[in-house]
ZAMARGU-4260 file (C-alpha; in steps of 0.2 Angstrom, whole numbers, plus 5000, padded with zeros to 4 digits):
<rodrens>
0) 4928/5045/4914 | 4935/5055/4929 | 4922/5065/4938 | 4925/5080/4949 | 4915/5082/4964
5) 4916/5099/4974 | 4924/5097/4992 | 4920/5106/5008 | 4934/5117/5013 | 4940/5112/5031
10) 4954/5120/5041 | 4965/5107/5050 | 4982/5107/5057 | 4991/5101/5041 | 5001/5111/5027
15) 4990/5102/5014 | 4972/5111/5015 | 4956/5102/5009 | 4955/5104/4990 | 4944/5099/4975
20) 4949/5080/4972 | 4946/5070/4956 | 4936/5056/4961 | 4936/5042/4946 | 4922/5028/4949
25) 4929/5011/4947 | 4915/4999/4953 | 4897/5005/4954 | 4883/4995/4962 | 4871/4987/4949
30) 4883/4986/4935 | 4892/4972/4927 | 4880/4959/4933 | 4882/4962/4952 | 4871/4971/4964
35) 4885/4977/4975 | 4904/4979/4976 | 4913/4981/4993 | 4929/4977/5001 | 4943/4987/4991
40) 4962/4982/4988 | 4975/4988/4977 | 4993/4986/4971 | 5005/4992/4957 | 5011/4979/4947
45) 5028/4978/4941 | 5024/4986/4924 | 5016/5001/4933 | 4998/4996/4931 | 4986/4998/4945
50) 4976/4983/4950 | 4961/4987/4959 | 4952/4971/4968 | 4935/4970/4977 | 4921/4958/4980
55) 4907/4957/4968 | 4891/4952/4977 | 4874/4947/4975 | 4868/4954/4991 | 4876/4956/5009
60) 4891/4947/5018 | 4884/4930/5016 | 4878/4931/4999 | 4886/4924/4983 | 4902/4933/4980
65) 4916/4933/4966 | 4933/4941/4968 | 4934/4952/4953 | 4948/4965/4947 | 4949/4980/4936
70) 4966/4988/4929 | 4972/5005/4926 | 4986/5010/4914 | 4986/5028/4917 | 4988/5029/4936
75) 4970/5028/4939 | 4962/5041/4927 | 4953/5027/4918 | 4949/5008/4922 | 4946/4993/4911
80) 4932/4981/4910 | 4928/4969/4925 | 4939/4954/4926 | 4933/4939/4937 | 4948/4932/4947
85) 4940/4919/4957 | 4921/4915/4954 | 4911/4907/4968 | 4903/4894/4956 | 4920/4887/4955
90) 4920/4880/4972 | 4903/4871/4972 | 4912/4854/4972 | 4919/4857/4990 | 4901/4858/4996
95) 4891/4843/4990 | 4874/4842/4980 | 4867/4858/4989 | 4879/4871/4991 | 4876/4887/5000
100) 4879/4904/4992 | 4898/4903/4992 | 4908/4918/4997 | 4926/4921/4989 | 4933/4936/4998
105) 4945/4947/5008 | 4958/4951/4995 | 4976/4954/5002 | 4987/4957/4987 | 5005/4959/4987
110) 5019/4960/4973 | 5035/4950/4975 | 5048/4962/4968 | 5062/4951/4976 | 5059/4934/4969
115) 5075/4930/4959 | 5065/4918/4947 | 5048/4927/4946 | 5051/4946/4949 | 5036/4955/4949
120) 5025/4939/4954 | 5008/4945/4961 | 5001/4935/4976 | 4984/4936/4981 | 4978/4927/4997
125) 4959/4926/4999 | 4946/4917/5010 | 4932/4905/5005 | 4917/4907/5017 | 4928/4915/5029
130) 4934/4898/5034 | 4947/4891/5021 | 4961/4901/5015 | 4969/4900/4997 | 4982/4908/4987
135) 4984/4912/4968 | 4997/4920/4959 | 5001/4929/4942 | 5016/4932/4932 | 5008/4943/4919
140) 5003/4958/4930 | 4986/4951/4932 | 4981/4947/4916 | 4980/4928/4920 | 4981/4918/4937
145) 4987/4902/4942 | 4977/4887/4949 | 4972/4891/4966 | 4980/4883/4981 | 4972/4879/4998
150) 4984/4883/5011 | 4971/4882/5026 | 4980/4868/5036 | 4996/4879/5036 | 4990/4895/5042
155) 4974/4891/5052 | 4974/4883/5069 | 4962/4872/5077 | 4947/4882/5086 | 4948/4896/5075
160) 4932/4898/5066 | 4930/4915/5055 | 4945/4920/5046 | 4950/4935/5036 | 4965/4940/5026
165) 4967/4959/5026 | 4955/4964/5017 | 4970/4976/5012 | 4986/4975/5002 | 4999/4964/5010
170) 5018/4969/5011 | 5035/4963/5006 | 5048/4967/5018 | 5062/4978/5011 | 5077/4977/5023
175) 5085/4968/5037 | 5087/4950/5039 | 5069/4945/5033 | 5070/4956/5018 | 5059/4948/5004
180) 5048/4941/5017 | 5028/4942/5011 | 5017/4947/5027 | 4999/4946/5026 | 4989/4955/5040
185) 4975/4943/5045 | 4962/4941/5059 | 4950/4927/5066 | 4937/4922/5079 | 4937/4907/5091
190) 4921/4896/5086 | 4914/4885/5071 | 4921/4888/5055 | 4915/4903/5045 | 4904/4909/5060
195) 4905/4927/5062 | 4904/4927/5081 | 4916/4923/5096 | 4930/4932/5103 | 4941/4941/5090
200) 4961/4939/5088 | 4972/4947/5076 | 4987/4938/5068 | 4997/4937/5052 | 5004/4924/5040
205) 5021/4925/5031 | 5031/4917/5018 | 5050/4917/5017 | 5051/4906/5000 | 5041/4918/4988
210) 5025/4910/4991 | 5030/4891/4990 | 5025/4889/5008 | 5015/4899/5021 | 5016/4900/5041
215) 5007/4907/5055 | 5016/4922/5062 | 5011/4934/5077 | 4995/4929/5085 | 4984/4939/5097
220) 4979/4926/5109 | 4973/4938/5123 | 4954/4933/5121 | 4949/4938/5138 | 4955/4957/5138
225) 4944/4970/5132 | 4950/4972/5115 | 4944/4963/5099 | 4956/4966/5086 | 4948/4963/5068
230) 4952/4969/5051 | 4970/4972/5050 | 4984/4982/5040 | 5002/4982/5041 | 5017/4994/5038
235) 5036/4991/5040 | 5046/5004/5050 | 5063/5010/5049 | 5069/5001/5064 | 5065/4985/5056
240) 5048/4982/5066 | 5032/4980/5060 | 5016/4990/5065 | 5000/4980/5063 | 4985/4992/5065
245) 4967/4983/5068 | 4949/4987/5069 | 4943/4985/5087 | 4926/4975/5085 | 4917/4985/5098
250) 4928/4979/5112 | 4927/4989/5129 | 4943/4997/5127 | 4946/5016/5123 | 4944/5021/5105
255) 4941/5010/5089 | 4959/5005/5085 | 4972/4993/5092 | 4989/4992/5087 | 5003/4979/5091
260) 5021/4979/5084 | 5033/4964/5079 | 5052/4965/5081 | 5055/4949/5071 | 5047/4952/5055
265) 5029/4946/5059 | 5036/4931/5067 | 5029/4935/5084 | 5020/4949/5091 | 5027/4960/5105
270) 5020/4956/5122 | 5018/4968/5137 | 5022/4964/5154 | 5012/4978/5163 | 4994/4984/5160
275) 4978/4975/5155 | 4982/4973/5137 | 4997/4960/5134 | 4997/4961/5115 | 4987/4973/5105
280) 4985/4990/5113 | 4971/5002/5112 | 4975/5018/5100 | 4965/5033/5103 | 4966/5052/5099
285) 4970/5057/5081 | 4965/5040/5075 | 4946/5042/5077 | 4936/5033/5064 | 4921/5023/5068
290) 4921/5004/5069 | 4927/5000/5051 | 4942/4993/5041 | 4955/5006/5038 | 4973/5006/5028
295) 4990/5010/5031 | 5004/5015/5018 | 5022/5020/5019 | 5026/5035/5008 | 5043/5040/5013
300) 5059/5034/5022 | 5075/5043/5026 | 5083/5025/5024 | 5078/5027/5004 | 5085/5044/5004
305) 5069/5054/5007 | 5072/5071/5018 | 5058/5064/5030 | 5048/5048/5035 | 5029/5049/5031
310) 5017/5035/5035 | 4999/5038/5030 | 4982/5031/5039 | 4967/5032/5029 | 4950/5029/5035
315) 4932/5037/5039 | 4931/5051/5052 | 4919/5049/5067 | 4921/5067/5070 | 4920/5073/5053
320) 4906/5085/5047 | 4894/5072/5042 | 4894/5066/5060 | 4895/5049/5068 | 4897/5033/5058
325) 4904/5028/5042 | 4907/5044/5032 | 4920/5059/5028 | 4936/5050/5023 | 4952/5057/5030
330) 4971/5054/5030 | 4980/5055/5045 | 4999/5054/5045 | 5014/5051/5055 | 5033/5058/5053
335) 5039/5048/5068 | 5036/5030/5062 | 5019/5028/5070 | 5024/5035/5087 | 5012/5050/5085
340) 5000/5056/5073 | 4992/5071/5065 | 4975/5074/5055 | 4978/5077/5037 | 4967/5081/5023
345) 4949/5078/5023 | 4947/5068/5006 | 4928/5066/5004 | 4913/5073/5013 | 4899/5059/5013
350) 4898/5041/5014 | 4915/5032/5016 | 4919/5015/5023 | 4932/5002/5018 | 4949/5009/5009
355) 4965/5004/5003 | 4980/5015/4997 | 4995/5012/4985 | 5011/5023/4983 | 5012/5031/4966
360) 5027/5042/4971 | 5035/5049/4986 | 5022/5063/4985 | 5006/5056/4978 | 4996/5043/4986
365) 4982/5033/4976 | 4966/5029/4987 | 4953/5016/4983 | 4938/5018/4994 | 4920/5013/4997
370) 4910/5030/4994 | 4893/5039/4991 | 4889/5055/4985 | 4888/5069/4997 | 4871/5071/5004
375) 4867/5053/5003 | 4867/5039/5016 | 4875/5024/5007 | 4893/5020/5000 | 4887/5012/4984
380) 4902/5014/4973 | 4921/5012/4975 | 4932/5028/4970 | 4950/5030/4964 | 4957/5047/4970
385) 4976/5054/4968 | 4981/5065/4982 | 4998/5075/4984 | 5005/5072/5001 | 5022/5077/5000
390) 5020/5093/5011 | 5014/5083/5025 | 5032/5078/5027 | 5039/5095/5025 | 5046/5093/5009
</rodrens>
């Protein structure tokens, strides 16, 4: 059942004014046999269904965690019962007689529309204990999933400890010499396997054979600079480059975000010959979330016949009406292929953290995000909301 929450009316430099949005609860803490739901990701299957993924937890980041999913057949107005995609208990055999609380997490789904033999196959990369990397796929729009496959040896370097895929949707390249490539934004830390400590680095992995094999792409090896690239999202640009936008995990660089580009479909990252930041660059200004995961989504491209280009960035607003911290979900937008950004609509006033987006049409984006009711302090639900954004591009 959809719920309509009143929005605070805020004026900002955007043709789309804040309005009343219809927030639909998708995952709610304490339901379905789990204490908490976190880390949302969303894609639209080839049949039009929306698939919302997240981590279903007994407790915190290191507790027992299953990967779960819900489905919407009506563009997010209602959602199915919970489906377990990967159960933590199924991995017990990998840990001997006394397994720890096992974490299966960091969903980074992508739909392969260009596989000539399996059009619409959904790939779901994820991590186990933030150490090993697995993939599964579905050929029936998420109803069933293949046996999992461990790809760690192909996508993780020696010396890397903590490892995360996404967590956010991955992308398939739509044009150019690498058309069809699956690209998964990732991050890692130097140290022992699964330990959330050590210098941070961003990277990506990719497949050119529709998921049969996977390779490490661009890697941020600048561990000594003042940037700590962490959870990462990616978008394809009209000039053929990819833009990777990462959380800066409390580095000393200005702002809370970092950005790097790739001109070869994610195989390598562009390097800078001048300045203190050789790979990822600090991003500040309009992009001003707290230290938190955020998301990118292309909405319109002139190469596809649109009148204007439009790319969205979604995340909490550290300067929003609720003050500092993980609250006040806002869209920012770019009409010049990520060169500059503008503030867009304030979607929700109150607790807000991780998010993902899905393009429903050229003018409507769906946002899946961690939220809490206005006036409270915790983001204890995951909501879905549809937002019309066509006017941001001047259409």
